DRENDO-1510 file (C-alpha; in Angstrom, 1 decimal, always signed):
<recs>
REC; n; res; u; v; w
REC; 1; MET; -1.5; -28.7; -7.0 .
REC; 2; LYS; +0.8; -26.1; -5.2 .
REC; 3; LYS; +1.8; -23.3; -7.6 .
REC; 4; HIS; +5.5; -23.1; -8.3 .
REC; 5; GLU; +7.2; -20.5; -6.1 .
REC; 6; GLU; +9.2; -18.0; -8.0 .
REC; 7; LYS; +12.8; -17.8; -6.4 .
REC; 8; THR; +14.1; -14.4; -5.3 .
REC; 9; ASN; +17.7; -13.4; -5.3 .
REC; 10; VAL; +17.7; -13.9; -1.5 .
REC; 11; MET; +16.6; -17.6; -2.0 .
REC; 12; ARG; +19.1; -18.1; -4.7 .
REC; 13; LEU; +22.0; -16.7; -2.5 .
REC; 14; LEU; +20.9; -18.9; +0.6 .
REC; 15; GLU; +20.7; -22.0; -1.7 .
REC; 16; GLN; +24.1; -21.3; -3.2 .
REC; 17; ARG; +25.7; -21.3; +0.1 .
REC; 18; LYS; +23.6; -24.2; +1.3 .
REC; 19; ILE; +22.1; -22.2; +4.1 .
REC; 20; PRO; +18.8; -23.5; +5.5 .
REC; 21; TYR; +15.7; -21.3; +5.5 .
REC; 22; LYS; +12.0; -21.4; +5.0 .
REC; 23; SER; +10.2; -19.3; +2.6 .
REC; 24; HIS; +6.7; -18.0; +3.0 .
REC; 25; ASP; +4.5; -16.5; +0.3 .
REC; 26; TYR; +1.8; -14.1; +1.3 .
REC; 27; SER; +1.2; -12.8; -2.2 .
REC; 28; ASN; -2.4; -14.2; -2.3 .
REC; 29; THR; -3.3; -12.0; +0.9 .
REC; 30; ASN; -4.2; -8.3; +1.1 .
REC; 31; ALA; -1.4; -7.9; +3.8 .
REC; 32; ILE; +0.5; -4.6; +3.4 .
REC; 33; SER; +2.0; -3.7; +6.7 .
REC; 34; GLY; +4.5; -5.9; +8.5 .
REC; 35; VAL; +2.0; -6.8; +11.2 .
REC; 36; ASP; -0.6; -7.7; +8.6 .
REC; 37; VAL; +1.9; -9.9; +6.7 .
REC; 38; ILE; +2.9; -11.9; +9.9 .
REC; 39; ASN; -0.8; -12.2; +11.1 .
REC; 40; ALA; -1.6; -13.5; +7.5 .
REC; 41; LEU; +1.2; -16.2; +8.1 .
REC; 42; GLY; -0.2; -16.9; +11.6 .
REC; 43; GLU; +3.1; -16.1; +13.3 .
REC; 44; ASN; +4.3; -14.1; +16.3 .
REC; 45; PRO; +4.5; -10.2; +15.2 .
REC; 46; ASP; +7.5; -9.9; +17.6 .
REC; 47; SER; +9.5; -12.5; +15.5 .
REC; 48; ALA; +8.9; -10.6; +12.3 .
REC; 49; PHE; +11.5; -7.9; +11.3 .
REC; 50; LYS; +11.3; -5.1; +8.8 .
REC; 51; THR; +14.4; -3.9; +7.1 .
REC; 52; LEU; +15.0; -0.2; +7.4 .
REC; 53; VAL; +17.7; +1.8; +5.5 .
REC; 54; THR; +19.0; +5.1; +7.1 .
REC; 55; VAL; +21.5; +7.6; +6.1 .
REC; 56; SER; +23.8; +9.8; +8.4 .
REC; 57; ASN; +24.7; +13.5; +7.7 .
REC; 58; ASN; +28.0; +12.3; +6.3 .
REC; 59; GLU; +26.1; +10.0; +3.8 .
REC; 60; ASN; +26.9; +6.8; +5.6 .
REC; 61; TYR; +24.2; +4.2; +5.2 .
REC; 62; TYR; +23.0; +1.7; +7.7 .
REC; 63; VAL; +20.5; -1.1; +7.7 .
REC; 64; PHE; +18.3; -1.8; +10.8 .
REC; 65; LEU; +16.1; -4.8; +11.4 .
REC; 66; VAL; +13.3; -4.0; +13.9 .
REC; 67; PRO; +10.2; -6.0; +14.9 .
REC; 68; VAL; +7.4; -5.1; +12.8 .
REC; 69; SER; +5.3; -4.1; +15.7 .
REC; 70; LYS; +7.8; -1.5; +17.0 .
REC; 71; GLU; +9.6; +1.6; +15.7 .
REC; 72; LEU; +13.2; +2.2; +15.2 .
REC; 73; ASP; +14.5; +4.7; +17.8 .
REC; 74; LEU; +16.7; +7.0; +15.6 .
REC; 75; LYS; +18.6; +8.4; +18.5 .
REC; 76; LEU; +19.5; +4.9; +19.9 .
REC; 77; ALA; +20.3; +3.8; +16.5 .
REC; 78; ALA; +22.7; +6.8; +15.8 .
REC; 79; LYS; +24.4; +6.0; +19.0 .
REC; 80; VAL; +24.8; +2.2; +18.1 .
REC; 81; VAL; +26.5; +3.3; +14.9 .
REC; 82; ASN; +28.6; +6.2; +16.3 .
REC; 83; GLU; +26.8; +8.9; +14.3 .
REC; 84; LYS; +25.4; +12.3; +15.7 .
REC; 85; LYS; +22.3; +11.9; +13.7 .
REC; 86; ILE; +20.6; +9.4; +11.1 .
REC; 87; LYS; +17.4; +9.7; +9.3 .
REC; 88; MET; +15.3; +7.3; +7.3 .
REC; 89; LEU; +16.2; +6.9; +3.6 .
REC; 90; LYS; +13.7; +8.5; +1.2 .
REC; 91; SER; +11.5; +5.8; -0.4 .
REC; 92; LYS; +12.5; +6.8; -4.0 .
REC; 93; GLU; +16.3; +6.3; -3.0 .
REC; 94; LEU; +15.8; +2.7; -1.8 .
REC; 95; LEU; +15.8; +0.9; -5.2 .
REC; 96; PRO; +18.8; +2.5; -6.7 .
REC; 97; LEU; +20.8; +2.1; -3.4 .
REC; 98; THR; +19.9; -1.4; -2.4 .
REC; 99; GLY; +18.2; -3.1; -5.4 .
REC; 100; TYR; +15.0; -3.5; -3.5 .
REC; 101; GLU; +11.8; -1.8; -3.7 .
REC; 102; HIS; +9.9; -0.2; -0.6 .
REC; 103; GLY; +8.0; -3.3; +1.1 .
REC; 104; GLY; +10.5; -5.9; -0.4 .
REC; 105; CYS; +13.7; -4.8; +1.2 .
REC; 106; SER; +15.8; -7.7; +2.5 .
REC; 107; PRO; +19.1; -7.5; +4.4 .
REC; 108; ILE; +20.4; -10.3; +2.2 .
REC; 109; GLY; +21.6; -9.4; -1.3 .
REC; 110; MET; +21.7; -5.7; -1.3 .
REC; 111; LYS; +23.8; -4.0; -4.2 .
REC; 112; HIS; +26.2; -2.8; -1.6 .
REC; 113; GLU; +27.4; -4.0; +1.9 .
REC; 114; PHE; +26.2; -1.8; +4.7 .
REC; 115; PRO; +26.5; -2.1; +8.5 .
REC; 116; ILE; +23.5; -4.2; +9.7 .
REC; 117; ILE; +22.0; -3.9; +13.2 .
REC; 118; ILE; +19.3; -6.2; +14.2 .
REC; 119; ASP; +17.2; -5.4; +17.3 .
REC; 120; LYS; +18.4; -7.5; +20.4 .
REC; 121; SER; +14.9; -8.9; +20.8 .
REC; 122; ALA; +15.7; -11.3; +17.8 .
REC; 123; GLU; +17.7; -13.4; +20.2 .
REC; 124; LYS; +14.5; -14.6; +22.0 .
REC; 125; TYR; +13.2; -16.5; +19.0 .
REC; 126; ASP; +14.3; -19.6; +17.4 .
REC; 127; THR; +13.8; -18.2; +14.0 .
REC; 128; ILE; +13.0; -14.8; +12.7 .
REC; 129; PHE; +11.0; -13.6; +9.6 .
REC; 130; PHE; +12.2; -10.8; +7.2 .
REC; 131; SER; +11.6; -9.9; +3.7 .
REC; 132; GLY; +12.5; -12.5; +1.0 .
REC; 133; GLY; +13.5; -9.6; -1.4 .
REC; 134; LYS; +10.0; -8.8; -3.0 .
REC; 135; ILE; +6.5; -8.0; -1.8 .
REC; 136; GLY; +4.8; -11.2; -1.0 .
REC; 137; SER; +7.8; -13.2; +0.1 .
REC; 138; GLN; +9.0; -13.8; +3.7 .
REC; 139; ILE; +12.1; -15.7; +4.7 .
REC; 140; GLU; +12.3; -17.5; +8.2 .
REC; 141; MET; +15.7; -18.5; +9.6 .
REC; 142; ASN; +17.7; -18.6; +12.7 .
REC; 143; LEU; +20.3; -16.0; +13.6 .
REC; 144; LYS; +23.2; -18.4; +13.5 .
REC; 145; ASP; +22.5; -19.3; +9.9 .
REC; 146; LEU; +21.8; -15.6; +8.9 .
REC; 147; LYS; +25.4; -14.8; +10.4 .
REC; 148; LYS; +26.7; -17.2; +7.6 .
REC; 149; VAL; +25.4; -14.9; +4.8 .
REC; 150; ILE; +25.6; -11.4; +6.4 .
REC; 151; LYS; +27.6; -9.6; +9.0 .
REC; 152; PHE; +25.3; -7.9; +11.6 .
REC; 153; LYS; +25.4; -6.9; +15.3 .
REC; 154; LEU; +22.6; -7.0; +17.8 .
REC; 155; ALA; +21.7; -3.9; +19.8 .
REC; 156; ASN; +18.7; -2.2; +21.4 .
REC; 157; ILE; +17.5; +0.0; +18.8 .
REC; 158; THR; +13.6; +0.1; +19.2 .
REC; 159; LYS; +11.3; +2.5; +21.1 .
</recs>
């Protein structure tokens, strides 16, 4: 018997808007890093994206989705959002700002709307994976459907 999956706010938001998605539960694995998570799901690590929140010197916040196997290039990212410099948000500031804890941050359903930039490599895949809003949950969907729920732009932002 399959255990009942606990719905996250991300899933509820997608269902309210009748936007198709697949959810993947990895809570029964020891996966911690994004690469471990996507390997536990048996999927391509380049199609799995981590959600990173940054802040500029002017206290503007930006959300970047980059493949779990890559790093955000802060210089490229700053250029894309027309800032001189951005830095990663401190872990302890994530929950109060976004409503999500570190390791479970999703681009969907944040407390506030921030500019979202997804690495251009996402275009190569029919679907991409990203956090479902809590540790142990991944969402899989295509970019066209993701565009129906969040505004984002695509850019080269990885090292």
